[in-house]
PAPAKE-455798 format. One record per residue (C-alpha): x, y, z. Coordinates in steps of 0.25 Angstrom, whole numbers, plus 5000, padded with zeros to 4 digits. Layout:
% PAPAKE-455798
XYZ;...
This chain:
% PAPAKE-455798
487450674875;487550664890;488150544897;486950524905;486050494893;486950384888;486450264896;485150214890;484350104897;484850004887;486250014894;485649944906;486749834904;487349754916;488749774909;489049924913;490349924907;489749894893;488750004896;489850104900;490550064887;489350084879;488950214885;490250274881;490150234866;488650284866;488950414873;490050444863;489250394850;488050474855;488750604859;488050724852;488850844857;489550944849;491050944850;491851064853;493051114846;494251014849;495151074859;496651074858;497450974867;497751084877;496351144877;495251104887;494450984882;493151064886;493051204889;493451234903;494051104906;495451084912;495650964903;496350984890;495950904877;497250834878;497050794893;495650754890;496050654878;497050584887;496050574898;494950524890;495850414884;496250374898;494850364902;494550274890;495650184894;495150174908;493750144903;494150034893;495049964903;493849954912;492949904901;494049804896;494149754910;492649724911;492649644898;493949564900;493749534915;492749424911;493749364902;494849354913;495749454906;495549564916;495549554931;495149694936;493849774933;493849884943;493749994933;493950144931;492650174924;492150314929;493450354935;494150384922;494250524926;495450494935;496250504922;496250654925;496950634938;498050554931;498150654920;498350774930;499350704939;500750644935;501150504933;502150534945;501050564954;500950434962;499450374960;498650284969;497450244961;496050204963;495750074955;494850154945;496050234939;496050184925;495950324919;497050374929;497950264924;497650284909;497950434910;499250414919;499850324909;499950444900;500950504909;502050414904;502250374889;502150224884;501250174895;499950104891;498850114902;497950014894;498949904893;499449924907;498049914913;497649794904;498849714910;498449754924;496949714921;497449584916;498349554928;499549534918;500949524924;501349634914;500449734921;501349854923;500949884937;500549764945;501149654936;499749584936;499549584951;498349674952;497549774943;498049904948;498250044942;499750074943;501050114936;502450124941;502850234930;501550304933;501650304948;500250234950;500450144962;499550024961;498450014970;497549894974;496149904977;496249924992;495250044994;495950174997;497150115003;498050194993;497650324998;498550325010;499850295002;499450394991;499450505002;500750445007;501350454994;500950604993;501550635006;502850555002;502950644990;503050764998;503850705010;504950655000;505550794999;505550815014;506450695015;507250715002;506650584996;506750584980;505350554975;505150464963;504050564958;504050714957;504050794970;502650854966;501950724964;500650694970;499950564973;498650524966;497650434974;496350394968;495150314975;493650304975;492650374983;492350254990;493750234994;493850375000;493050315012;494050205015;494950225028;496250215020;495750335011;495250415023;496550405030;497250455018;496350575017;496550605031;498050595030;498050685018;497250785026;498250775037;499450805028;498750925023;498450975037;499950955041;500351025028;501050905023;501050895008;500250765002;499950774987;498950664986;497850674976;496750594981;495750564969;494450514974;493750454962;492250464966;491350374958;490350374969;490350224973;491250124979;490949984973;489449994976;489450094988;489050234983;489850354989;488850454994;488650574984;489650684988;490350604998;491750624993;491650774990;491050795004;492050705011;493350765005;493150904999;493250965013;494350885019;495450975024;496750945018;496250855007;496050954995;494750914987;494550924972;493450874964;493550824949;492550764940;493150644935;492050614926;492350734917;493750754912;493450894907;492850934920;493750854930;495150874924;495351014930;494750974943;495750854944;496850944939;496551044951;496650934961;497950874955;498651014954;498151044969;498750914974;500150934967;500251084970;499751084985;500350944989;499050924997;498150804997;497050824987;495750754985;495150744971;493750704971;493550644957;492150614952;492050484945;491050374942;491050224942;490550144930;490550004927;490549964942;491649944952;492249834944;491849724935;491249644946;490349754950;488949724944;488349864946;486949834941;486749744953;486849864962;486649994954;485450024945;485650044930;485150184931;486250214941;487350144933;486950214920;486950354928;488350324933;488850274919;488350404913;489350474921;490550394914;491650494913;492050434899;490750484894;491050624898;492450614892;491950564879;491050684879;492250774882;492950714870;491750734861;491350874866;492750934866;492950884851;494150804855;493550674850;492450634841;491450524845;492150424835;493450464842;492950444856;492350304852;493550264845;494450294856;493550224866;493550094857;495050104855;495350114870;494449994872;495249914862;496549954868;496049914882;495549774877;496749754869;497649784881;496849694890;496949574880;498449594879;498549604894;497749474895;498849404887;499949464896;500649374907;499949364920;500549334934;500749184935;501849164945;501649184960;503149234962;502849344951;501549384958;502249404971;503549464965;503249614968;502649584982;503849574991;505149604983;506349564991;507749584987;508549524999;509949574995;509549714991;508749725004;509849675013;510849775006;509949885009;509649845023;511149835026;511449965019;512250055028;512650185021;512050285030;513050295042;513150445042;511650465043;511550365054;512650435063;511850565060;510550515065;511050435077;512050535081;513450465080;514050335078;514050305092;512550325093;512250225081;511250115085;512250005082;513250075092;512150075104;511849955114;510849855110;509449915110;507949875110;507049855098;506449995097;507750065098;508349985087;507150005078;507350155081;508850145077;508550075064;507550175060;508550285062;509550205054;508550175043;508150325042;509650355040;509750245029;508450285021;508150435020;506850395013;506350325026;505150385033;504550335046;503150385050;501950335058;501250375071;502050445082;503450405075;504050535074;504350625086;503750525096;504550415090;503450315089;502650255100;503850165105;504850275101;505450175090;505550295080;506150395091;507150485085;506850465070;505950585069;507050675075;508150615066;507450605053;506350715054;504950725051;505050705036;505450555039;504850525052;503450575055;502150545062;500950515054;499450505057;498950395065;498550315053;499250185049;498550185035;499150315032;500550285038;500650165029;500050245017;501150355020;502250245020;501750195006;501750335001;503250355005;503650225000;502950254986;503950374984;505250294988;505250325003;505450215014;504350235024;504350175038;502950185043;502650155058;501350085062;501250115077;500649975080;500449845072;498949855075;498949995068;499449925055;498149855053;497449985052;498250005039;498649865034;498149895020;499149995018;500249885018;499449765014;498649835002;499549944998;501049945003;501349795001;500549784988;501149894980;502349814975;501449694972;500449774964;501449864957;502349744953;503449794961;503449934955;502950014967;503349994981;503150054995;504250015004;504050035019;504449985033;503149985042;503549985056;502449935066;502549925081;502049785083;501649665091;501249645105;501749625120;501749775123;501549775138;500649875144;500149925131;499249895119;498149805117;497949755103;498249885096;499649885102;499949745103;499649695089;500249565084;499549555071;500649535060;499649455051;499149575044;500649615040;501049475036;499949455027;500349575018;501049525005;502449585004;502549645018;503849625026;503549605041;504649605051;504649605066;505949625074;506049585088;507349645092;508149775089;509249725080;508249645071;507349765071;508449845065;508949745054;507449715050;507149865049;508349885040;507849765031;506449815030;506949955025;507749885015;506649795010;505849925009;506949995002;507349884992;506149804990;505049904993;504449815004;503449845014;503949805028;503249795042;504149805053;503549755066;504149815079;503749735091;503349845101;503549755114;505049735110;505349885107;505949905120;506349765124;507749745129;507749615136;507449475132;507549375143;507649455156;507549595160;508849675157;509449565148;509449665136;509349545127;508349605117;509249725115;509949725102;511149795095;510849885083;511249815070;512249895062;511749945049;512049845038;511349735046;509849695041;508949575042;508549485031;507149485027;506549365034;507749335043;507449275056;508249285069;508549155076;508849145091;509549015095;509748955081;510348825086;509048785094;508248675088;507248635098;506248745096;506148865087;505248985090;504849075079;504449215083;504549365081;504349505088;503949495102;503949345101;505449335099;505949375113;504849295119;505249175111;506649195115;506249195130;505349075128;506449005121;507349015134;506148955142;505948845132;507348805133;507348795148;506048715148;506248615137;507748625134;507448665119;508348755111;507448865105;507748935092;506949075091;506749135078;506349275076;505649285063;505749435062;505149445048;503649405049;503349425034;503849365026;504149255036;505449175034;504849045032;506148985028;506749025041;505548975049;505648845042;507148825045;507048855060;505848765061;506548655054;507748665063;506948665076;506148555083;504948635087;504348765082;503648875090;503149005084;502949125093;502049235087;501449345095;500449375084;499049305084;498849165082;498149175069;498849225057;500149265064;501549255061;501649125068;500749065057;501749095047;502849035054;502148905057;501748905042;503248915038;503548805048;502548705043;502748735028;504248705030;503848565035;504048585050;502648585055;502748445061;503748505072;503148545085;502648685082;501848795090;501548935090;501449035101;500549155096;499649265100;498149245102;497149285091;496649405098;496849555100;497849595110;497249635123;497749745133;498749735144;499149605150;498049525142;498949555129;499949445134;498849335134;498649345119;500149355114;501249245116;502149245128;503449175131;502649075140;501849045128;503049015120;503648925131;502348855133;502148825118;503648765118;503148675129;502048625119;503148595109;503848515119;
């Protein structure tokens, strides 16, 4: 009996999950073929198949587990016992990819990966894919991967890094991880996985059109063109539809089979006997050649996109029945029967036994504890162990390496005269590369050129191309690379050339890097320190793309540390602390470097040299959240600022004292996320008037956070004002200074406070 004949008119039921369930039972019960002699475990399941009988039985079991998890979720969702119904039905063939790869091959998975997960669970003894999945469906705090924070496919022992539902955003970091596996040997870094590992990354046909996917494919091709090994297996699970938008027939094959540098393989994911050898060829090719490999896996999608997708409202019954007739479980049942491996009664008994196991696990998971405490919900989001971080930040056990890099003890930066911000950042980077052999710095123009502003000058010469290198002009991929390196234990320092360019790739930090510890319950981490040339006040250059003050997009990211030094010594000690935060606590940090202050030497008058600073000796670091206070004894007015606003505020404070006789305290916030609300409240409480200087835009800027801290501490009744930029893009040339604060604006606002 063929699958195409098993959907009679009486199955025009609105409950398509029930239809698919009934289809399987009827198909097996009515099968009338003649079984072949039962093959031995190591013999082909069917003549000519690369899949052995032993392989098939395991895969069929994984398919059944995946299917019944879907069916269970649809039933128990209406009882509020399950909170996720995006299913894997029709995609169960991805179990073949799991069987043919290793549990130490890092996997970044499509959300329709139930079959893959059930099969990968076989790689280690004592693991239960049904109970683990049920706990995740039920949002139980005992969920082994996320602790109840989200329904994700993931496992620490199985090297499945949890992915959320952001479409295609995992493809860049999958490629980054593949590149990192190969780069590790070039820098002598010991990998936590075998040296010949590959990365596995699955996604849907609709997702392949996303910009994040295309940038990953482009970079994969570029690595192959450059003859750089990048063993990533991209698995496009092509079911022909994205929610309700159909993929044109032949689109995936025509778009990818002739892309130079992306080796194309096709496999039938609806037929294990046929598809197994095809998947095997792709996996073996990727592992052997270390080249980016594109596996086009044929799948289908039955039971809709999710439980809320009422397909009969937009697809005809005839179309639905035609799709359901291609159900891969029907083909697997036919293989089991035709091969003689199982009788009809055995297939049906296994089917019902799997159903019972899934429902029993779900009922048990429903009784397990849930997250009911905000502190526990947030616990893995932003880990911070201050004593360990400070010990690491002040660790000074690499003196010999420093002398070799700088040339001699006399040439060490702490033995040089005071320098400006750019030089001190450069010195700190040299130091940190001596301290951390696993550190990498990369981005646009950072290597031989030394960056647009020469901040990374000399690093490439000192530490060579394996640790300091240029990338494509692609911020999404720069941050994807950073996550890849971090995934295997390195300490990446990606550079984003301008703050405005970060917005092109924000989701790699918001949706991916900063969410990993949260959604893995602290089991996975991808530490990094992201350097960004930032802020405004560049004279004779720019417009909005090179004078960007929008810090809001950074401060809104949960768990991200954002710091902004305004002088050279602070830049050094802050950078040391950020690297320690990454190393010890796995934190993701954004280090904002004020471009306009890179070369600044003077504070009050030309030639005074008062913005030059001495290099802090190794052993000194900055506490997370610690402010710098100028004139702490002053109590008439406090000015809170950061970055470019800090030297402006100091100059304005001198004028305010002359005009009003006030003693002015100036507080450099330095750390913009998290803001030190306690310190802000303390200074506000000690001073009679409060002024906030924020070069960012009026709406949603740092200044709003400062004022909130002041008001919530009970100091809102004091005279309080804000000097802030306008809600506009920054224009070119001199007009730029009409929209960002000036010293005159600060002095004028102080007069209002009078």
